[in-house]
C-alpha positions in Angstrom: 0.0 0.0 0.0 2.9 2.3 0.8 4.1 1.7 -2.7 0.8 2.6 -4.2 0.4 5.7 -2.2 3.9 6.8 -3.1 3.3 6.1 -6.8 0.0 8.0 -6.8 1.4 10.9 -4.8 4.4 11.2 -7.1 2.2 11.2 -10.2 -0.1 13.9 -8.6 3.0 15.9 -7.8 4.0 15.8 -11.5 0.5 16.9 -12.5 0.7 19.8 -10.0 4.0 20.9 -11.4 2.8 20.7 -15.0 -0.5 22.5 -14.5 0.3 25.0 -11.6 4.0 25.4 -11.8 6.7 24.6 -9.3 5.4 27.3 -7.0 2.1 25.4 -6.4 3.9 22.2 -5.7 6.3 24.1 -3.3 3.3 25.6 -1.4 1.6 22.2 -1.1 4.9 20.6 0.2 5.5 23.5 2.6 2.0 23.0 4.1 2.4 19.3 4.2 5.7 19.4 6.0 4.4 22.0 8.5 1.4 20.0 9.6 3.5 16.8 9.9 6.0 18.7 12.0 3.2 20.1 14.2 2.1 16.6 14.9 5.6 15.4 15.7 6.0 18.4 18.0 3.6 16.8 20.5 5.6 16.1 23.6 5.1 12.7 25.3 3.4 14.4 28.3 0.9 16.2 26.1 0.3 13.4 23.5 -2.5 11.9 25.6 -4.7 15.0 25.1 -3.0 15.8 21.8 -1.9 19.4 22.7 1.2 20.4 20.7 4.1 22.2 22.3 4.3 25.8 21.1 1.9 27.5 18.7 2.7 25.5 15.6 -0.8 25.7 14.3 -0.8 29.5 14.8 2.2 29.8 12.5 0.6 27.5 9.9 -2.6 29.6 10.0 -0.5 32.7 9.3 1.1 30.9 6.4 -2.2 29.9 4.7 -3.8 33.3 5.5 -1.0 35.0 3.5 -1.9 33.1 0.3 -4.2 34.7 -2.3 -7.5 32.9 -2.3 -6.8 31.4 -5.7 -3.7 29.8 -4.4 -5.5 28.6 -1.2 -8.2 27.0 -3.4 -5.5 25.2 -5.5 -3.8 23.9 -2.4 -7.1 22.7 -0.9 -7.9 20.9 -4.2 -4.5 19.3 -4.2 -5.0 17.8 -0.7 -8.5 16.7 -1.6 -7.3 14.8 -4.7 -4.5 13.3 -2.7 -7.1 11.9 -0.2 -9.1 10.4 -3.0 -6.0 8.7 -4.3 -5.0 7.5 -0.8 -8.5 6.2 -0.2 -8.2 4.2 -3.4 -4.9 2.7 -2.4 -6.4 1.7 1.0 -9.3 0.0 -0.8 -6.9 -1.9 -3.0 -5.0 -3.0 0.1 -8.3 -4.2 1.6 -8.8 -6.3 -1.5 -5.3 -7.8 -1.3 -5.9 -8.6 2.4 -9.3 -10.3 1.6 -7.6 -12.5 -1.0 -4.8 -13.4 1.4 -7.2 -14.4 4.1 -9.1 -16.6 1.7 -6.0 -18.7 0.8 -6.3 -21.4 3.4 -8.4 -24.4 4.2 -10.3 -22.8 7.1 -13.3 -20.6 6.6 -12.6 -16.9 6.6 -13.8 -15.2 9.8 -17.3 -13.6 9.5 -18.0 -15.4 6.3 -21.0 -17.6 5.5 -18.9 -20.7 5.6 -17.7 -19.7 9.1 -21.3 -19.2 10.3 -22.4 -22.5 8.9 -19.5 -24.3 10.6 -20.1 -22.5 13.9 -23.8 -23.3 13.9 -23.2 -26.9 13.0 -20.7 -27.3 15.8 -22.7 -25.5 18.4 -25.4 -26.6 20.8 -28.2 -24.7 19.1 -31.6 -26.4 18.8 -32.1 -24.9 15.3 -30.1 -26.5 12.4 -28.3 -24.5 9.8 -30.6 -25.8 7.2 -33.7 -24.5 9.0 -32.1 -21.1 9.6 -31.0 -20.7 6.0 -34.5 -21.6 4.7 -35.9 -18.6 6.6 -33.0 -16.2 6.0 -33.8 -12.9 4.5 -31.3 -9.9 4.3 -32.9 -6.8 2.9 -30.7 -3.7 2.2 -32.5 -0.6 1.2 -30.6 2.0 -0.8 -31.4 5.6 0.0 -30.5 8.9 -1.5 -29.5 10.5 1.8 -27.1 13.3 0.8 -23.9 12.0 2.3 -21.8 11.3 -0.9 -19.8 14.5 -1.2 -17.9 13.4 -4.3 -19.3 14.2 -7.8 -20.1 11.3 -10.0 -17.4 12.4 -12.4 -14.9 12.1 -9.6 -16.0 8.6 -8.7 -15.8 7.6 -12.4 -12.3 8.9 -12.7 -11.3 7.0 -9.5 -12.8 3.8 -10.8 -10.6 4.1 -13.9 -7.5 4.8 -11.8 -8.4 1.8 -9.6 -8.5 -0.5 -12.6 -5.1 0.7 -13.7 -3.7 0.3 -10.2 -4.9 -3.3 -10.1 -3.3 -3.9 -13.4 0.1 -2.8 -12.0 -0.3 -5.7 -9.5 -0.1 -8.2 -12.4 3.4 -9.6 -12.3 2.9 -10.9 -15.9 3.1 -7.4 -17.4 5.9 -6.7 -19.7 8.0 -3.5 -19.5 6.1 -1.8 -22.3 2.7 -2.8 -20.8 3.8 -1.4 -17.4 5.0 1.8 -19.0 1.6 2.2 -20.9 -0.3 1.6 -17.6 1.7 4.3 -15.9 1.1 6.7 -18.8 -2.6 6.1 -18.5 -2.4 6.6 -14.8 -0.8 10.0 -15.3 -3.5 10.9 -17.8 -6.4 10.0 -15.5 -4.8 11.7 -12.5 -4.4 14.8 -14.6 -8.1 14.6 -15.5 -9.0 14.1 -11.9 -7.1 17.2 -11.0 -8.8 19.2 -13.7 -12.3 18.0 -12.7 -14.1 20.4 -10.5 -14.7 18.9 -7.0 -17.9 21.0 -6.7 -21.2 20.5 -8.5 -22.4 23.5 -10.5 -26.0 22.3 -10.6 -28.2 20.9 -7.9 -28.7 17.1 -7.8 -32.1 16.1 -9.0 -33.9 12.9 -7.8 -33.4 11.1 -11.2 -29.7 12.0 -11.0 -29.6 10.1 -7.8 -31.4 7.2 -9.3 -28.9 7.0 -12.2 -26.0 7.2 -9.8 -27.4 4.2 -7.8 -27.8 2.3 -11.1 -24.0 2.3 -11.4 -23.7 0.2 -8.3 -26.2 -2.3 -9.7 -24.6 -2.5 -13.2 -21.0 -2.8 -12.1 -21.3 -4.6 -8.7 -24.5 -5.8 -7.3 -25.7 -7.9 -10.3 -22.4 -9.7 -10.4 -21.9 -10.1 -6.6 -25.3 -11.7 -5.8 -24.5 -15.1 -7.5 -21.0 -15.1 -6.0 -22.6 -14.6 -2.5 -25.0 -17.4 -2.9 -22.4 -19.7 -4.4 -20.2 -19.1 -1.3 -23.1 -20.3 0.9 -23.8 -23.2 -1.4 -20.2 -24.4 -1.2 -20.4 -24.3 2.6 -23.6 -26.4 2.5 -23.0 -28.7 -0.5 -19.2 -28.9 -0.5 -17.7 -30.4 -3.6 -21.2 -31.1 -5.0 -21.8 -27.3 -5.4 -22.3 -26.7 -9.1 -23.3 -30.3 -9.9 -26.3 -30.8 -7.6 -29.4 -28.7 -6.9 -28.4 -25.7 -4.8 -29.0 -25.7 -1.1 -28.6 -21.9 -0.9 -31.8 -19.9 -1.4 -31.9 -16.5 -2.9 -32.1 -14.8 0.5 -31.2 -11.3 -0.6 -33.7 -8.6 -1.6 -33.0 -5.0 -2.3 -35.3 -2.0 -1.7 -34.8 1.6 -2.6 -36.0 5.0 -1.4 -34.2 6.8 -4.2 -36.9 8.5 -6.2 -39.5 7.4 -3.7 -38.7 9.1 -0.4 -40.6 12.4 -0.4 -40.3 13.1 3.4 -39.3 16.8 3.3 -38.2 16.6 -0.4 -40.6 18.4 -2.7 -38.6 17.4 -5.7 -39.7 13.7 -5.4 -43.1 13.6 -7.1 -45.4 10.9 -8.3 -44.0 11.4 -11.8 -40.4 11.0 -10.5 -41.4 7.7 -8.8 -42.9 6.4 -12.0 -39.8 7.3 -14.0 -37.6 5.7 -11.3 -39.5 2.4 -11.6 -39.0 2.4 -15.4 -35.3 3.2 -15.1 -34.8 0.4 -12.6 -36.7 -2.0 -14.8 -34.6 -1.0 -17.8 -31.4 -1.8 -16.0 -32.7 -5.1 -14.5 -34.1 -6.4 -17.8 -31.0 -5.4 -19.8 -28.7 -7.1 -17.3 -30.9 -10.3 -17.4 -31.1 -10.2 -21.1 -27.3 -9.9 -21.5 -26.7 -12.7 -19.0 -29.2 -15.0 -20.6 -27.8 -14.4 -24.1 -24.2 -15.0 -22.9 -25.1 -18.2 -21.1 -27.3 -19.4 -24.0 -24.7 -18.9 -26.6 -22.2 -20.9 -24.5 -24.6 -23.7 -23.8 -23.8 -25.8 -26.8 -25.0 -29.1 -25.4 -25.7 -31.4 -28.3 -28.9 -33.4 -28.5 -30.0 -35.5 -31.5 -33.3 -34.4 -32.9 -34.8 -37.9 -32.9 -37.6 -38.5 -30.3 -35.6 -41.2 -28.6 -32.8 -38.9 -27.6 -34.3 -35.3 -27.6 -35.1 -34.1 -24.0 -38.9 -34.4 -24.0 -39.7 -31.4 -21.9 -37.3 -29.3 -24.0 -38.9 -30.5 -27.2 -42.4 -29.7 -26.0 -41.3 -26.2 -24.9 -39.7 -25.4 -28.2 -42.7 -26.8 -30.1 -45.0 -24.6 -28.0 -42.8 -21.5 -28.7 -42.7 -22.3 -32.4 -46.5 -22.4 -32.5 -46.7 -18.9 -31.0 -43.7 -17.2 -32.6 -42.5 -19.4 -35.5 -40.4 -16.6 -37.1 -38.4 -16.0 -33.9 -37.8 -19.7 -33.3 -36.9 -20.4 -37.0 -34.2 -17.8 -36.8 -32.7 -19.2 -33.6 -33.0 -22.9 -34.4 -31.5 -22.5 -37.9 -28.2 -21.6 -36.2 -28.4 -24.3 -33.6 -30.6 -27.2 -35.0 -29.4 -29.8 -32.5 -28.8 -27.6 -29.5 -32.2 -27.3 -27.9 -31.0 -25.8 -24.6 -29.1 -23.1 -26.3 -32.0 -22.4 -28.6 -34.5 -22.1 -25.7 -32.3 -19.8 -23.7 -31.7 -17.5 -26.7 -35.5 -17.5 -27.2 -35.8 -16.4 -23.5 -33.3 -13.6 -24.2 -35.4 -12.4 -27.1 -38.4 -12.4 -24.8 -36.5 -10.3 -22.3 -35.6 -7.9 -25.0 -39.2 -7.6 -26.1 -40.2 -7.0 -22.4 -37.6 -4.2 -22.1 -38.6 -2.6 -25.4 -42.2 -2.4 -24.2 -41.1 0.1 -21.7 -40.9 2.6 -24.6 -44.7 2.4 -25.1 -45.7 4.5 -22.2 -48.9 6.4 -21.5 -48.8 10.2 -20.9 -46.5 10.8 -17.9 -44.0 8.1 -18.8 -40.3 8.7 -18.9 -40.0 9.9 -22.5 -36.4 9.2 -23.5 -36.5 5.6 -22.1 -34.1 6.1 -19.3 -30.3 5.8 -19.2 -29.0 3.6 -22.1 -32.7 2.9 -22.9 -34.9 3.2 -25.9 -33.2 6.2 -27.4 -30.2 4.1 -28.2 -32.0 0.8 -28.9 -31.8 -0.7 -32.4 -35.3 -2.0 -33.3 -35.2 -5.6 -34.5 -37.5 -8.6 -34.9 -37.4 -9.2 -31.1 -39.1 -5.9 -30.5 -42.8 -5.0 -30.4 -43.3 -6.4 -34.0 -44.2 -9.7 -32.3 -47.2 -9.2 -29.9 -47.2 -11.5 -26.9 -43.4 -12.2 -27.0 -42.7 -10.2 -23.9 -42.8 -11.9 -20.5 -45.8 -11.0 -18.3 -43.5 -11.1 -15.3 -40.4 -12.6 -13.8 -42.1 -15.7 -12.5 -42.6 -17.0 -16.1 -38.9 -16.2 -17.0 -37.7 -18.1 -13.9 -40.0 -21.0 -14.8 -38.3 -21.2 -18.2 -34.9 -21.3 -16.6 -35.9 -24.0 -14.2 -37.3 -26.0 -17.1 -33.9 -25.9 -18.8 -32.2 -26.9 -15.5 -34.5 -29.9 -15.1 -34.0 -31.1 -18.6 -30.2 -30.7 -18.5 -30.1 -32.6 -15.2 -32.2 -35.4 -16.6 -30.1 -35.5 -19.7 -27.0 -36.2 -17.6 -25.5 -32.7 -17.6 -25.9 -31.5 -14.0 -22.9 -29.2 -14.1 -24.5 -27.3 -17.0 -27.8 -27.2 -15.0 -26.4 -25.9 -11.7 -23.4 -23.8 -12.7 -23.7 -20.6 -14.6 -27.4 -21.2 -15.3 -28.1 -21.4 -11.5 -26.3 -18.0 -11.2 -28.9 -16.6 -13.6 -31.7 -18.1 -11.6 -30.4 -16.5 -8.4 -30.1 -13.1 -10.2 -33.7 -13.3 -11.5 -35.1 -14.4 -8.1 -33.2 -11.6 -6.3 -33.9 -8.7 -8.7 -37.0 -9.7 -10.7 -37.8 -7.3 -13.4 -38.1 -4.3 -11.1 -34.5 -4.6 -9.6 -35.4 -3.1 -6.1 -38.7 -2.5 -4.4 -39.5 1.2 -4.3 -40.5 2.2 -0.8 -42.6 5.4 -0.4 -41.9 7.5 2.6 -43.8 10.6 3.8 -44.2 12.5 7.1 -47.3 11.8 9.2 -48.0 15.5 9.5 -48.3 15.8 5.7 -50.9 13.0 5.7 -52.9 14.7 8.5 -53.0 17.9 6.5 -54.0 16.2 3.3 -56.7 14.1 4.9 -58.2 17.2 6.6 -58.3 19.0 3.2 -59.9 16.0 1.5 -62.5 15.7 4.2 -63.3 19.4 4.1 -64.1 19.3 0.4 -63.3 22.2 -1.9 -60.2 22.8 -4.0 -57.1 20.8 -2.9 -53.7 22.3 -2.4 -50.8 21.3 -4.5 -49.2 19.2 -1.7 -52.4 17.3 -1.1 -52.9 16.6 -4.8 -49.3 15.3 -4.8 -50.1 12.9 -1.9 -53.1 11.5 -3.8 -51.1 11.2 -7.0 -48.5 9.1 -5.1 -51.0 6.4 -4.5 -52.0 6.4 -8.1 -48.3 6.1 -9.1 -48.0 3.0 -6.7 -51.0 1.4 -8.4 -49.5 2.1 -11.9 -46.2 0.6 -10.9 -47.8 -2.5 -9.4 -50.0 -3.0 -12.5 -46.9 -2.9 -14.7 -44.3 -4.7 -12.6 -46.3 -6.5 -9.9 -47.1 -5.7 -6.2 -43.5 -6.4 -5.0 -42.2 -3.5 -7.1 -43.8 -0.9 -4.8 -46.0 -1.9 -1.9 -44.4 -0.5 1.3 -45.3 2.9 2.6 -43.2 4.2 5.4 -44.7 6.9 7.7 -42.1 9.1 9.4 -42.8 10.2 13.0 -45.7 7.7 13.5 -47.3 8.8 16.8 -50.6 6.7 16.8 -52.6 4.2 14.8 -54.5 7.1 13.3 -51.4 8.0 11.3 -51.5 4.5 9.8 -55.2 4.6 9.2 -54.7 8.0 7.4 -52.6 6.3 4.7 -55.2 3.7 3.9 -58.0 6.3 3.9 -56.0 8.6 1.5 -55.4 5.7 -0.8 -59.1 5.0 -0.9 -59.8 8.7 -1.7 -57.1 8.8 -4.3 -58.5 5.8 -6.2 -62.3 5.8 -5.6 -63.0 3.1 -8.1 -61.8 0.4 -5.7 -58.7 -0.8 -7.6 -56.4 0.1 -4.8 -52.7 -0.8 -4.8 -51.5 -3.4 -2.4 -50.3 -1.5 0.7 -48.0 -2.6 3.5 -47.8 0.4 5.8 -44.6 0.6 7.9 -44.7 2.8 11.0 -41.4 4.6 11.6 -40.6 5.2 15.3 -37.9 7.8 15.8 -38.2 10.0 18.9 -37.7 8.8 22.4 -41.4 9.1 23.2 -42.3 7.3 20.0 -40.0 4.4 20.8 -41.5 4.2 24.3 -45.0 4.2 22.8 -44.4 1.8 19.9 -46.1 -1.3 21.2 -49.2 0.6 22.2 -49.4 2.0 18.6 -49.0 -1.5 17.2 -51.8 -2.8 19.5 -54.1 -0.3 17.9 -52.7 -1.0 14.5 -53.8 -4.6 14.6 -57.4 -3.4 15.1 -57.4 -1.6 11.7 -59.4 -3.6 9.1 -56.9 -3.1 6.2 -54.0 -4.3 8.5 -56.0 -7.3 9.6 -56.7 -8.2 6.0 -53.0 -8.0 5.1 -51.9 -10.0 8.1 -54.3 -12.8 7.0 -52.8 -12.8 3.5 -49.1 -12.6 4.6 -49.1 -15.2 7.3 -49.2 -12.5 10.0 -46.0 -10.8 8.8 -45.6 -7.2 9.9 -42.8 -4.6 9.4 -41.9 -1.6 11.5 -39.0 0.8 11.2 -36.7 2.2 13.8 -35.0 5.5 13.2 -31.4 5.8 14.5 -30.6 9.3 13.1 -33.3 11.5 14.6 -33.3 9.6 17.9 -29.6 10.2 18.2 -30.0 13.9 17.4 -32.7 14.2 20.0 -31.3 12.0 22.8 -27.6 11.8 22.0 -25.7 8.7 21.0 -25.7 6.9 24.4 -29.4 7.3 25.3 -30.5 6.6 21.7 -28.5 3.4 21.5 -29.8 2.1 24.8 -33.4 3.1 24.2 -33.4 1.6 20.8 -32.2 -1.7 22.3 -34.9 -1.6 25.0 -37.6 -0.8 22.3 -36.5 -3.8 20.3 -36.7 -6.0 23.4 -40.3 -4.9 24.0 -41.2 -5.3 20.3 -39.8 -8.8 20.2 -41.9 -9.8 23.2 -45.0 -8.0 21.7 -44.6 -9.9 18.4 -44.4 -13.3 20.2 -47.4 -12.5 22.4 -49.4 -11.5 19.3 -48.3 -14.3 17.0 -46.7 -11.7 14.6 -43.7 -12.5 12.4 -42.1 -9.1 12.9 -39.4 -7.6 10.8 -37.5 -4.6 12.3 -36.3 -2.2 9.6 -33.2 -0.4 10.9 -32.8 3.1 9.6 -29.1 3.3 10.2 -26.9 6.1 8.7 -23.3 5.7 7.6 -21.8 7.9 10.3 -21.3 6.6 13.9 -23.5 9.5 15.1 -26.4 8.1 13.0 -26.3 4.4 13.9 -23.4 3.5 11.6 -20.4 1.4 12.2 -19.5 -2.2 11.4 -22.8 -3.8 10.3 -22.0 -7.4 11.3 -21.2 -6.4 14.9 -24.4 -4.3 15.0 -26.5 -7.3 14.1 -24.9 -9.5 16.8 -25.6 -6.8 19.4 -29.3 -6.8 18.8 -31.6 -8.2 21.5 -32.3 -11.9 21.5 -35.3 -12.8 19.4 -35.3 -9.5 17.5 -33.6 -10.7 14.4 -35.2 -14.2 13.8 -33.5 -14.7 10.5 -34.6 -11.4 9.1 -32.5 -8.2 8.9 -33.5 -5.1 7.0 -31.3 -2.0 7.0 -30.7 1.2 5.0 -27.6 1.7 3.0 -27.2 5.5 2.7 -25.3 7.8 0.4 -21.5 7.4 0.7 -22.0 4.0 2.2 -23.5 2.7 -1.1 -20.2 3.4 -2.9 -18.0 2.5 0.0 -19.6 -1.0 0.3 -20.6 -1.6 -3.3 -17.9 0.2 -5.3 -15.9 -3.0 -5.7 -17.2 -6.6 -6.1 -14.9 -8.1 -3.5 -15.7 -5.5 -0.9 -19.4 -5.8 -1.6 -19.3 -9.6 -1.2 -17.4 -9.3 2.0 -19.9 -6.8 3.4 -22.9 -8.9 2.5 -21.2 -12.1 3.9 -20.5 -10.3 7.2 -24.1 -9.2 7.5 -25.7 -12.5 6.4 -23.4 -14.5 8.6 -24.2 -12.3 11.6 -27.9 -12.7 10.9 -27.5 -16.5 11.0 -25.5 -16.4 14.2 -27.8 -13.9 15.9 -30.8 -16.2 15.0 -29.2 -19.4 16.2 -30.4 -19.0 19.8 -28.2 -20.8 22.3 -25.3 -20.3 19.9 -24.9 -16.8 21.3 -25.3 -17.9 24.9 -24.3 -14.9 27.0 -26.5 -12.2 25.5 -29.8 -12.7 27.3 -28.2 -12.8 30.7 -25.9 -9.9 29.9 -28.8 -7.6 28.9 -30.6 -8.3 32.2 -27.6 -8.3 34.4 -26.3 -4.9 33.3 -29.7 -3.2 33.2 -28.6 -0.9 36.1 -25.5 0.1 34.2 -27.6 1.0 31.2 -30.0 3.0 33.3 -27.2 5.0 35.0 -25.5 5.6 31.6 -28.7 6.7 30.0 -29.6 9.2 32.8 -26.1 10.7 33.0 -25.5 11.0 29.3 -28.9 12.4 28.5 -28.6 15.1 31.3 -25.3 16.3 29.9 -26.4 16.1 26.3 -29.5 18.2 26.9 -27.6 20.7 29.0 -25.7 21.4 25.8 -28.3 21.3 23.1 -31.0 23.0 25.1 -28.8 25.9 26.2 -30.0 29.3 25.2 -28.6 30.3 21.8 -27.1 26.8 21.1 -28.6 26.6 17.6 -27.2 30.0 16.6 -23.8 29.1 18.2 -23.7 25.8 16.2 -24.4 27.6 13.0 -21.6 30.1 13.8 -18.9 27.6 14.6 -19.5 25.1 11.7 -20.2 25.3 8.0 -23.7 24.1 8.6 -25.4 26.7 6.4 -22.8 26.5 3.7 -23.1 22.7 3.4 -26.4 23.1 1.5 -24.5 24.9 -1.3 -22.5 21.7 -2.0 -25.6 20.4 -3.9 -24.7 16.8 -2.9 -28.3 15.7 -2.9 -31.8 16.8 -4.0 -33.2 16.9 -0.5 -33.2 20.1 1.5 -31.3 20.2 4.8 -34.6 20.9 6.7 -37.8 19.0 6.4 -40.0 22.1 6.2 -42.5 20.6 8.7 -41.5 22.9 11.6 -40.7 26.5 11.8 -37.6 28.6 12.4 -34.0 27.7 12.1 -33.7 25.6 15.3 -32.6 22.0 15.6 -36.0 20.3 15.6 -36.5 20.7 11.9 -32.8 20.2 11.0 -32.1 16.8 9.4 -29.7 14.5 11.1 -27.3 14.4 8.2 -26.2 18.0 8.1 -26.1 17.9 11.9 -23.5 15.1 11.8 -21.8 16.4 8.7 -21.2 19.9 10.2 -19.9 18.4 13.5 -17.4 16.2 11.6 -16.1 19.2 9.7 -15.3 20.9 13.0 -13.2 17.9 14.0 -15.4 17.5 17.1 -17.4 14.5 15.9 -19.8 15.3 18.8 -22.7 13.1 17.6 -20.5 10.0 17.9 -19.5 10.3 21.6 -20.9 13.3 23.5 -22.5 12.3 26.8 -20.7 9.0 27.1 -18.2 10.3 29.6 -21.0 11.6 31.8 -22.8 8.3 31.4 -19.7 6.3 32.5 -19.1 8.7 35.3 -22.6 8.0 36.6 -21.8 4.3 36.6 -18.5 4.9 38.4 -20.3 6.8 41.1 -22.8 3.9 41.6 -22.5 0.9 43.9 -20.6 -1.3 41.5 -18.1 1.5 40.5 -16.3 1.5 37.1 -15.6 -2.2 37.5 -19.3 -2.8 36.6 -18.9 -0.9 33.4 -15.7 -2.8 32.6 -17.5 -6.1 33.2 -20.4 -5.0 31.0 -18.0 -4.0 28.2 -16.5 -7.6 28.3 -19.8 -9.4 28.5 -22.5 -7.4 26.7 -22.1 -7.0 22.9 -24.3 -3.9 22.9 -22.0 -2.0 25.3 -18.9 -3.2 23.5 -20.2 -1.9 20.2 -21.2 1.4 21.8 -17.8 2.0 23.3 -15.8 0.7 20.4 -17.7 3.0 18.0 -17.3 5.9 20.3 -13.6 5.2 20.5 -13.4 5.3 16.8 -15.2 8.6 16.7 -12.9 10.0 19.4 -9.9 8.9 17.4 -11.1 11.0 14.5 -11.7 14.0 16.8 -8.9 16.5 17.2 -9.1 18.6 20.3 -6.7 21.3 19.1 -8.4 21.9 15.8 -11.8 21.6 17.4 -11.0 24.3 20.0 -10.4 26.7 17.1 -13.8 26.1 15.6 -15.6 26.3 18.9 -13.9 29.7 19.6 -15.7 31.2 16.6 -19.0 31.2 18.5 -17.9 33.5 21.3 -19.5 31.3 23.9 -16.8 30.2 26.4 -19.5 28.4 28.4 -20.6 26.1 25.6 -17.0 25.5 24.5 -16.1 24.4 28.0 -19.0 22.0 28.1 -17.9 20.3 24.9 -14.2 20.1 25.7 -14.6 19.0 29.3 -17.0 16.2 28.1 -14.4 15.2 25.5 -11.7 15.0 28.1 -13.9 13.0 30.5 -15.2 10.7 27.7 -11.7 9.9 26.4 -10.4 9.2 29.9 -13.2 6.9 30.9 -13.5 5.1 27.6 -9.8 4.2 27.9 -10.4 3.1 31.5 -13.3 0.9 30.7 -11.7 -0.7 27.6 -8.4 -1.1 29.3 -6.6 0.5 26.4 -3.5 2.7 26.9 -4.5 4.8 23.9 -7.4 5.1 21.5 -7.7 2.2 19.1 -4.9 0.3 20.8 -6.6 -3.0 19.9 -7.0 -1.9 16.2 -3.5 -1.1 15.1 -4.2 -0.9 11.4 -7.0 1.5 11.8 -5.0 3.5 14.4 -2.1 3.8 12.0 -4.4 4.9 9.2 -6.0 7.6 11.3 -2.5 8.8 12.5 -1.2 9.0 8.9 -4.2 10.9 7.7 -4.5 13.4 10.6 -1.8 15.9 9.4 -3.3 16.1 5.9 -6.8 16.7 7.4 -5.2 19.3 9.6 -4.0 21.2 6.5 -7.5 21.3 5.1 -9.1 22.2 8.4 -6.7 25.2 8.8 -7.6 26.3 5.2 -11.3 25.9 6.1 -10.9 27.9 9.3 -9.4 30.7 7.3 -12.5 30.8 5.1 -15.0 30.3 7.9 -13.4 33.0 10.1 -13.5 35.5 7.3 -17.1 34.7 6.4 -18.2 35.0 10.0 -16.6 38.4 10.4 -18.1 39.8 7.2 -15.0 39.9 5.0 -15.2 40.8 1.3 -14.9 38.3 -1.6 -17.7 36.2 -0.1 -18.1 34.1 -3.3 -14.4 33.1 -3.3 -14.4 32.5 0.4 -17.4 30.2 0.1 -15.8 28.3 -2.7 -12.7 27.8 -0.7 -14.8 26.7 2.3 -16.7 24.1 0.2 -13.5 22.8 -1.4 -12.2 22.1 2.1 -15.5 20.6 3.2 -15.1 18.1 0.3 -11.5 17.4 1.3 -12.1 16.9 5.0 -15.0 14.5 4.1 -12.5 12.5 1.9 -9.9 12.6 4.6 -12.1 11.4 7.4 -13.9 9.1 5.0 -17.4 10.1 6.2 -19.8 13.0 5.9 -23.1 12.5 7.5 
């Protein structure tokens, strides 16, 4: 990795010299050396609190303040590009490490094979086969605006990553290696010349198309690899020549183009277009895969009745009766290859299905979506043959299974259960709709709309849009089936009346009775709502539409838990503990009411919004709350971090799925039930102490104004990193209640305080230390209770990314010594007690690789923070050249986000 970083850094230096002259490179190097020296100047005595000897940062601040703004922008851009390249090198090292770990006979830790082996060897009453049959992992992609990089930047980095991988190939000759380096220079030059800032605001359909990149380049390919990994663990050497034991347990959902909570740009028309774009990509991928496998499936079968596979012969004959021209064209090229012919016929049918997307009623997508009808070449597989298109994915899967059965009966099981099985898994996972679109809207919007409808008279535009959303759901279901768009999430659900309102609005929107299938999902976010959740669900069961759906679904019900808003309201400690308690109550409620409950976890990418290692988070859930089913959001920057490369994507999905299996194995995770009960007092003391300190800060007079003064909160909206506004627009004023959790976390990370990831934990631990069991009780809980271990380890990671010296400079901008003191004193207390409880002599002592990575990055992030402070200080004091200062500020925001590898 050092070699890669050095190579990429040297090439970037060459580009800086060529484009900006030696002077630019000298200034970049001068700043780089100064911030590294400032870090090294920490004396051993002060290293614990990270206070440098002397005023090194003051001198660096004077240096960057002396630069013209144009030069400051160029230097900030240089450090940002460097971080993008360093992140890429780290990603490639991760991939190398994954390959090295997978080189032995033993299962890789946190893999599906490891989970199967552990369950098989454990005392659990449930077998691995039973668990796997009920396994369901359901990631939901969201357009939460946390990906600070432009799509053009991510595309350039993808190309550079491919070239970097090529240099790892020891078979390259000297000329090939020289050409690869030349292309690296070219792409790094382009990355440098590409603006880091968007000039136009993101639109919802831009976000949809960005997500399609993850599907096209990663997800569609990774899904069969994931299932094959599980099948090898179950079938051993028979995997690929026997019927698979691994089910298609993965399903994807998406809020992108469907989440309208506080986003007026997501309309019913946008949701329709989103469904069509997704279907275009799913059908094109399935068509290409079917055609590729079909062309390769050259299994010979004599045409005579004694040797021809009978099922295959009947299927081809039936197809010839319906579409003789299509079959004649195919069979003429492969007269004695019936399996090949039938798969190529299926590929033609998929193409016809895809081309039917062009023929839209008014309000359709027009140009056919990305790479769609506008570029399609009409041919005989298009609409010229009525009835050729598949009515739905079930019929396509039936055709694939027919080919499988006939191949197996013909004595070719490897052809039946190899690549063809991969295609079956892909079709089962994605269908023709790719990912289920989930509608989300705020309960207050429904209440206003229902009041307007009930009052009669002319409806407002927002109410008309609410009603149009239900008609869009019906349209999508009619075209792609109910699973394409049937869930409706209600933000801030306070009572069963909020759920009843959705069903009533659907009835008012479509008075003819042809209602869409609706599964309403209440979202519980605030502390009070979490406390009241089971009472709301009691009343929900009494609603007639809910009772009807439970009868149809086998008493399946889904609820959602909001981590972001609860953490913003309660602080990270109280939110974590109360979410755990709520899940305990919900699991007991589900058992008492014979409900098969799925808890949908609305986790963000950042630690202050429920983020962190997903596998550990699953294992820390209350017993009985997972039950083989795990649904979670994958938001913004997390999508590209986890799904930007196939190997990393497969590793992530294996970690989550294996954790779901282990968490559902009952006695296999023996200590958890006792631990949660034993340390209830520890949790209560931590909750009370942490919440008291958190509310002392956020409820202080003038806190919201102070926060806006010390951070780039208001300026972040100008980055245009998402279509959604920073505030919901439900409340009034500029306070915290209406502020979304993402800009809250994003702004704090920019100040290097990272407050949402740790604030209040010190006071919570101090309350435990003052209790009867003392700090030893917290130490025991850390060792025995997975929830507390995850809470403290995540806080430790957040503290490691916090820099007290830089943070103090931001906090001072607000002119409130009292609030600054609260933050810094809590930081010192939290750091001290986290180290005491974990037994570490320094932060991340048990994670040396991560610790080293943070330490290496810190000086470079310092450089960007000092440049940002220059711009922020000038803006807050009314300096001239506001446009240039704001541009410098936003460039540094982008760079700090890249350096810390998280935004909101």
